[in-house]
TIVO-2410 file (N, C-alpha, C; in nm, 3 decimals):
# residues 117
REC num residu      c1      c2      c3 atome chaine
REC   1      X   3.039   2.781   6.032     N      A
REC   1      X   3.027   2.761   6.212    CA      A
REC   1      X   3.002   2.621   6.230     C      A
REC   2      X   3.058   2.603   6.364     N      A
REC   2      X   3.042   2.436   6.390    CA      A
REC   2      X   2.878   2.432   6.459     C      A
REC   3      X   2.885   2.359   6.410     N      A
REC   3      X   2.764   2.283   6.562    CA      A
REC   3      X   2.760   2.195   6.718     C      A
REC   4      X   2.690   2.247   6.857     N      A
REC   4      X   2.826   2.176   6.996    CA      A
REC   4      X   2.671   2.105   7.041     C      A
REC   5      X   2.686   1.986   7.066     N      A
REC   5      X   2.645   1.840   7.163    CA      A
REC   5      X   2.681   1.868   7.258     C      A
REC   6      X   2.644   1.938   7.379     N      A
REC   6      X   2.660   1.917   7.482    CA      A
REC   6      X   2.622   1.851   7.616     C      A
REC   7      X   2.644   1.822   7.704     N      A
REC   7      X   2.665   1.739   7.830    CA      A
REC   7      X   2.722   1.714   7.983     C      A
REC   8      X   2.645   1.758   8.043     N      A
REC   8      X   2.648   1.670   8.197    CA      A
REC   8      X   2.607   1.593   8.259     C      A
REC   9      X   2.650   1.536   8.262     N      A
REC   9      X   2.583   1.417   8.413    CA      A
REC   9      X   2.700   1.377   8.498     C      A
REC  10      X   2.642   1.312   8.629     N      A
REC  10      X   2.709   1.345   8.730    CA      A
REC  10      X   2.715   1.126   8.751     C      A
REC  11      X   2.845   1.054   8.783     N      A
REC  11      X   2.865   0.926   8.719    CA      A
REC  11      X   2.899   0.884   8.864     C      A
REC  12      X   2.883   0.765   8.943     N      A
REC  12      X   2.887   0.714   9.084    CA      A
REC  12      X   3.081   0.667   9.070     C      A
REC  13      X   3.104   0.770   9.136     N      A
REC  13      X   3.285   0.677   9.116    CA      A
REC  13      X   3.311   0.540   9.105     C      A
REC  14      X   3.239   0.432   9.214     N      A
REC  14      X   3.294   0.400   9.166    CA      A
REC  14      X   3.252   0.242   8.975     C      A
REC  15      X   3.186   0.365   8.910     N      A
REC  15      X   3.148   0.355   8.821    CA      A
REC  15      X   3.179   0.368   8.768     C      A
REC  16      X   3.347   0.500   8.706     N      A
REC  16      X   3.344   0.542   8.626    CA      A
REC  16      X   3.468   0.479   8.477     C      A
REC  17      X   3.466   0.372   8.560     N      A
REC  17      X   3.592   0.279   8.462    CA      A
REC  17      X   3.458   0.218   8.421     C      A
REC  18      X   3.378   0.175   8.395     N      A
REC  18      X   3.274   0.124   8.305    CA      A
REC  18      X   3.236   0.280   8.220     C      A
REC  19      X   3.236   0.338   8.304     N      A
REC  19      X   3.170   0.509   8.186    CA      A
REC  19      X   3.287   0.488   8.101     C      A
REC  20      X   3.455   0.516   8.127     N      A
REC  20      X   3.531   0.535   8.042    CA      A
REC  20      X   3.540   0.488   7.927     C      A
REC  21      X   3.528   0.313   7.949     N      A
REC  21      X   3.476   0.198   7.812    CA      A
REC  21      X   3.315   0.214   7.785     C      A
REC  22      X   3.219   0.246   7.783     N      A
REC  22      X   3.114   0.340   7.745    CA      A
REC  22      X   3.180   0.430   7.594     C      A
REC  23      X   3.175   0.564   7.716     N      A
REC  23      X   3.277   0.662   7.590    CA      A
REC  23      X   3.338   0.660   7.549     C      A
REC  24      X   3.448   0.504   7.549     N      A
REC  24      X   3.593   0.470   7.393    CA      A
REC  24      X   3.447   0.406   7.248     C      A
REC  25      X   3.368   0.362   7.346     N      A
REC  25      X   3.324   0.337   7.220    CA      A
REC  25      X   3.204   0.414   7.187     C      A
REC  26      X   3.143   0.475   7.241     N      A
REC  26      X   3.076   0.617   7.175    CA      A
REC  26      X   3.119   0.695   7.080     C      A
REC  27      X   3.274   0.751   7.139     N      A
REC  27      X   3.366   0.834   7.026    CA      A
REC  27      X   3.439   0.777   6.954     C      A
REC  28      X   3.414   0.612   6.916     N      A
REC  28      X   3.466   0.599   6.816    CA      A
REC  28      X   3.361   0.561   6.690     C      A
REC  29      X   3.196   0.503   6.745     N      A
REC  29      X   3.147   0.606   6.665    CA      A
REC  29      X   3.139   0.704   6.649     C      A
REC  30      X   3.056   0.799   6.721     N      A
REC  30      X   3.050   1.010   6.656    CA      A
REC  30      X   3.160   0.958   6.508     C      A
REC  31      X   3.279   0.955   6.620     N      A
REC  31      X   3.366   0.968   6.466    CA      A
REC  31      X   3.347   0.895   6.338     C      A
REC  32      X   3.386   0.781   6.390     N      A
REC  32      X   3.386   0.695   6.254    CA      A
REC  32      X   3.247   0.783   6.209     C      A
REC  33      X   3.123   0.767   6.219     N      A
REC  33      X   3.010   0.881   6.131    CA      A
REC  33      X   3.000   0.998   6.094     C      A
REC  34      X   3.086   1.115   6.163     N      A
REC  34      X   3.129   1.229   6.071    CA      A
REC  34      X   3.139   1.348   6.188     C      A
REC  35      X   3.195   1.256   6.321     N      A
REC  35      X   3.181   1.431   6.456    CA      A
REC  35      X   3.345   1.453   6.418     C      A
REC  36      X   3.282   1.628   6.419     N      A
REC  36      X   3.448   1.624   6.371    CA      A
REC  36      X   3.545   1.668   6.473     C      A
REC  37      X   3.521   1.662   6.644     N      A
REC  37      X   3.588   1.612   6.741    CA      A
REC  37      X   3.432   1.569   6.847     C      A
REC  38      X   3.530   1.456   6.937     N      A
REC  38      X   3.419   1.419   7.118    CA      A
REC  38      X   3.489   1.383   7.181     C      A
REC  39      X   3.496   1.513   7.300     N      A
REC  39      X   3.575   1.448   7.435    CA      A
REC  39      X   3.524   1.469   7.503     C      A
REC  40      X   3.556   1.373   7.610     N      A
REC  40      X   3.512   1.382   7.773    CA      A
REC  40      X   3.626   1.378   7.835     C      A
REC  41      X   3.516   1.535   7.972     N      A
REC  41      X   3.618   1.510   8.060    CA      A
REC  41      X   3.571   1.499   8.202     C      A
REC  42      X   3.625   1.476   8.313     N      A
REC  42      X   3.618   1.420   8.478    CA      A
REC  42      X   3.623   1.574   8.476     C      A
REC  43      X   3.515   1.592   8.609     N      A
REC  43      X   3.550   1.740   8.703    CA      A
REC  43      X   3.686   1.701   8.796     C      A
REC  44      X   3.725   1.768   8.789     N      A
REC  44      X   3.814   1.773   8.877    CA      A
REC  44      X   3.842   1.934   8.958     C      A
REC  45      X   3.800   2.037   8.936     N      A
REC  45      X   3.758   2.113   9.022    CA      A
REC  45      X   3.651   2.224   8.946     C      A
REC  46      X   3.530   2.149   9.016     N      A
REC  46      X   3.377   2.180   9.011    CA      A
REC  46      X   3.325   2.138   9.195     C      A
REC  47      X   3.376   2.313   9.232     N      A
REC  47      X   3.308   2.353   9.409    CA      A
REC  47      X   3.149   2.336   9.375     C      A
REC  48      X   3.092   2.211   9.468     N      A
REC  48      X   2.942   2.257   9.504    CA      A
REC  48      X   2.911   2.411   9.535     C      A
REC  49      X   2.840   2.459   9.439     N      A
REC  49      X   2.827   2.622   9.451    CA      A
REC  49      X   2.638   2.598   9.627     C      A
REC  50      X   2.714   2.798   9.612     N      A
REC  50      X   2.551   2.851   9.709    CA      A
REC  50      X   2.492   2.793   9.575     C      A
REC  51      X   2.424   2.872   9.529     N      A
REC  51      X   2.352   2.918   9.417    CA      A
REC  51      X   2.287   2.809   9.313     C      A
REC  52      X   2.424   2.834   9.265     N      A
REC  52      X   2.436   2.699   9.051    CA      A
REC  52      X   2.620   2.687   9.075     C      A
REC  53      X   2.605   2.560   9.036     N      A
REC  53      X   2.672   2.450   8.978    CA      A
REC  53      X   2.752   2.355   8.956     C      A
REC  54      X   2.758   2.299   8.818     N      A
REC  54      X   2.792   2.176   8.745    CA      A
REC  54      X   2.716   2.068   8.857     C      A
REC  55      X   2.734   2.001   8.971     N      A
REC  55      X   2.738   1.935   9.081    CA      A
REC  55      X   2.595   1.973   9.066     C      A
REC  56      X   2.580   2.138   9.131     N      A
REC  56      X   2.394   2.079   9.139    CA      A
REC  56      X   2.276   2.100   8.994     C      A
REC  57      X   2.405   2.090   8.938     N      A
REC  57      X   2.278   2.107   8.851    CA      A
REC  57      X   2.228   1.978   8.742     C      A
REC  58      X   2.296   1.933   8.796     N      A
REC  58      X   2.264   1.754   8.828    CA      A
REC  58      X   2.214   1.680   8.941     C      A
REC  59      X   2.240   1.763   9.056     N      A
REC  59      X   2.236   1.640   9.160    CA      A
REC  59      X   2.290   1.541   9.189     C      A
REC  60      X   2.486   1.611   9.143     N      A
REC  60      X   2.564   1.520   9.156    CA      A
REC  60      X   2.618   1.478   9.338     C      A
REC  61      X   2.594   1.379   9.410     N      A
REC  61      X   2.636   1.321   9.538    CA      A
REC  61      X   2.739   1.278   9.593     C      A
REC  62      X   2.811   1.277   9.662     N      A
REC  62      X   2.886   1.295   9.725    CA      A
REC  62      X   2.992   1.207   9.640     C      A
REC  63      X   2.925   1.065   9.683     N      A
REC  63      X   3.000   0.960   9.555    CA      A
REC  63      X   2.959   0.963   9.432     C      A
REC  64      X   2.977   1.125   9.417     N      A
REC  64      X   2.987   1.089   9.200    CA      A
REC  64      X   3.075   1.208   9.149     C      A
REC  65      X   3.130   1.241   9.012     N      A
REC  65      X   3.178   1.275   8.970    CA      A
REC  65      X   3.114   1.369   8.845     C      A
REC  66      X   3.126   1.472   8.856     N      A
REC  66      X   3.066   1.522   8.705    CA      A
REC  66      X   3.128   1.454   8.622     C      A
REC  67      X   3.064   1.506   8.505     N      A
REC  67      X   3.113   1.408   8.390    CA      A
REC  67      X   3.053   1.560   8.236     C      A
REC  68      X   3.176   1.665   8.202     N      A
REC  68      X   3.189   1.731   8.099    CA      A
REC  68      X   3.196   1.735   8.007     C      A
REC  69      X   3.095   1.654   7.846     N      A
REC  69      X   3.172   1.660   7.742    CA      A
REC  69      X   3.095   1.730   7.589     C      A
REC  70      X   3.171   1.739   7.549     N      A
REC  70      X   3.096   1.795   7.431    CA      A
REC  70      X   3.103   1.701   7.225     C      A
REC  71      X   3.071   1.734   7.153     N      A
REC  71      X   3.081   1.681   6.987    CA      A
REC  71      X   3.026   1.733   6.926     C      A
REC  72      X   3.137   1.762   6.839     N      A
REC  72      X   3.172   1.876   6.753    CA      A
REC  72      X   3.126   1.851   6.645     C      A
REC  73      X   3.063   1.926   6.572     N      A
REC  73      X   3.002   1.826   6.343    CA      A
REC  73      X   3.005   2.003   6.332     C      A
REC  74      X   3.065   1.987   6.133     N      A
REC  74      X   3.026   2.083   6.064    CA      A
REC  74      X   2.912   2.205   6.057     C      A
REC  75      X   2.800   2.136   6.106     N      A
REC  75      X   2.634   2.202   6.078    CA      A
REC  75      X   2.520   2.168   6.169     C      A
REC  76      X   2.466   2.155   6.164     N      A
REC  76      X   2.291   2.168   6.271    CA      A
REC  76      X   2.252   2.024   6.183     C      A
REC  77      X   2.280   2.028   5.996     N      A
REC  77      X   2.241   1.910   5.966    CA      A
REC  77      X   2.370   1.810   5.975     C      A
REC  78      X   2.456   1.835   5.991     N      A
REC  78      X   2.556   1.680   5.994    CA      A
REC  78      X   2.507   1.648   6.131     C      A
REC  79      X   2.526   1.744   6.278     N      A
REC  79      X   2.466   1.641   6.415    CA      A
REC  79      X   2.294   1.596   6.360     C      A
REC  80      X   2.212   1.622   6.321     N      A
REC  80      X   2.090   1.593   6.309    CA      A
REC  80      X   2.169   1.371   6.211     C      A
REC  81      X   2.226   1.415   6.088     N      A
REC  81      X   2.218   1.279   6.057    CA      A
REC  81      X   2.332   1.217   6.078     C      A
REC  82      X   2.376   1.221   6.181     N      A
REC  82      X   2.527   1.192   6.252    CA      A
REC  82      X   2.352   1.107   6.405     C      A
REC  83      X   2.353   1.244   6.431     N      A
REC  83      X   2.313   1.190   6.540    CA      A
REC  83      X   2.185   1.031   6.513     C      A
REC  84      X   2.112   1.003   6.383     N      A
REC  84      X   2.013   0.956   6.346    CA      A
REC  84      X   2.061   0.812   6.355     C      A
REC  85      X   2.261   0.816   6.282     N      A
REC  85      X   2.310   0.737   6.287    CA      A
REC  85      X   2.347   0.630   6.391     C      A
REC  86      X   2.382   0.680   6.455     N      A
REC  86      X   2.494   0.733   6.547    CA      A
REC  86      X   2.329   0.572   6.656     C      A
REC  87      X   2.193   0.645   6.621     N      A
REC  87      X   2.110   0.571   6.770    CA      A
REC  87      X   2.115   0.489   6.735     C      A
REC  88      X   2.136   0.456   6.532     N      A
REC  88      X   2.061   0.322   6.507    CA      A
REC  88      X   2.175   0.192   6.495     C      A
REC  89      X   2.279   0.249   6.483     N      A
REC  89      X   2.442   0.203   6.474    CA      A
REC  89      X   2.444   0.065   6.657     C      A
REC  90      X   2.457  -0.037   6.626     N      A
REC  90      X   2.429  -0.188   6.676    CA      A
REC  90      X   2.526  -0.162   6.824     C      A
REC  91      X   2.664  -0.083   6.774     N      A
REC  91      X   2.746  -0.080   6.918    CA      A
REC  91      X   2.664   0.020   6.978     C      A
REC  92      X   2.625   0.137   6.979     N      A
REC  92      X   2.495   0.189   7.044    CA      A
REC  92      X   2.408   0.162   7.113     C      A
REC  93      X   2.331   0.112   7.012     N      A
REC  93      X   2.217   0.023   7.096    CA      A
REC  93      X   2.296  -0.102   7.207     C      A
REC  94      X   2.375  -0.149   7.159     N      A
REC  94      X   2.396  -0.188   7.308    CA      A
REC  94      X   2.430  -0.229   7.425     C      A
REC  95      X   2.466  -0.091   7.411     N      A
REC  95      X   2.505   0.012   7.548    CA      A
REC  95      X   2.363   0.053   7.637     C      A
REC  96      X   2.288   0.124   7.547     N      A
REC  96      X   2.235   0.177   7.569    CA      A
REC  96      X   2.104   0.177   7.721     C      A
REC  97      X   2.112  -0.060   7.721     N      A
REC  97      X   2.054  -0.011   7.900    CA      A
REC  97      X   2.183  -0.072   7.996     C      A
REC  98      X   2.296  -0.056   7.976     N      A
REC  98      X   2.400  -0.077   8.050    CA      A
REC  98      X   2.481   0.070   8.079     C      A
REC  99      X   2.407   0.184   8.080     N      A
REC  99      X   2.455   0.273   8.132    CA      A
REC  99      X   2.449   0.379   8.257     C      A
REC 100      X   2.625   0.387   8.364     N      A
REC 100      X   2.670   0.381   8.499    CA      A
REC 100      X   2.625   0.486   8.576     C      A
REC 101      X   2.501   0.538   8.481     N      A
REC 101      X   2.437   0.675   8.578    CA      A
REC 101      X   2.338   0.729   8.532     C      A
REC 102      X   2.209   0.832   8.631     N      A
REC 102      X   2.092   0.822   8.617    CA      A
REC 102      X   2.108   0.927   8.467     C      A
REC 103      X   2.055   0.850   8.351     N      A
REC 103      X   2.019   0.963   8.246    CA      A
REC 103      X   1.872   1.059   8.260     C      A
REC 104      X   1.810   1.035   8.413     N      A
REC 104      X   1.736   1.182   8.427    CA      A
REC 104      X   1.818   1.267   8.451     C      A
REC 105      X   1.890   1.278   8.557     N      A
REC 105      X   1.951   1.391   8.603    CA      A
REC 105      X   2.050   1.442   8.451     C      A
REC 106      X   2.035   1.401   8.369     N      A
REC 106      X   2.210   1.424   8.240    CA      A
REC 106      X   2.161   1.579   8.160     C      A
REC 107      X   2.216   1.646   8.195     N      A
REC 107      X   2.215   1.763   8.114    CA      A
REC 107      X   2.223   1.756   7.895     C      A
REC 108      X   2.170   1.765   7.888     N      A
REC 108      X   2.259   1.756   7.708    CA      A
REC 108      X   2.107   1.889   7.651     C      A
REC 109      X   2.240   1.960   7.552     N      A
REC 109      X   2.116   2.024   7.441    CA      A
REC 109      X   2.278   2.053   7.317     C      A
REC 110      X   2.199   2.166   7.229     N      A
REC 110      X   2.283   2.120   7.147    CA      A
REC 110      X   2.316   2.293   7.072     C      A
REC 111      X   2.419   2.368   7.018     N      A
REC 111      X   2.473   2.437   6.968    CA      A
REC 111      X   2.521   2.532   6.947     C      A
REC 112      X   2.461   2.599   6.878     N      A
REC 112      X   2.564   2.697   6.714    CA      A
REC 112      X   2.622   2.861   6.781     C      A
REC 113      X   2.753   2.745   6.681     N      A
REC 113      X   2.869   2.824   6.735    CA      A
REC 113      X   2.816   2.971   6.663     C      A
REC 114      X   2.871   3.043   6.720     N      A
REC 114      X   2.931   3.210   6.710    CA      A
REC 114      X   3.005   3.263   6.721     C      A
REC 115      X   3.095   3.205   6.778     N      A
REC 115      X   3.234   3.307   6.774    CA      A
REC 115      X   3.333   3.175   6.770     C      A
REC 116      X   3.407   3.119   6.654     N      A
REC 116      X   3.528   3.062   6.710    CA      A
REC 116      X   3.665   3.071   6.655     C      A
REC 117      X   3.775   3.034   6.775     N      A
REC 117      X   3.910   3.097   6.778    CA      A
REC 117      X   3.957   3.032   6.782     C      A
***
């Protein structure tokens, strides 16, 4: 079964284009280094829930949009190997100081797939 890294973050609406540029670079790097899929999605139907929701999870404000993304790998070992290479890639290092969002509010984690249809 595959392994998936998932991410949820809030990006200011006036910084979406900057985020898209960084995402395109990141996607290129991850795919070159062996990821099976790299997906970035912008919130379109993500209501602010009373108790829980994507916007609440990342403390999104009215001037921010929720981004939901994931990267698919063959397995956990592949993910660990690829991630180590990504963190050393000069294209990614060049982006680290220019992130157009508050990384402290980003939610991320690695997940082992148990059902794939």
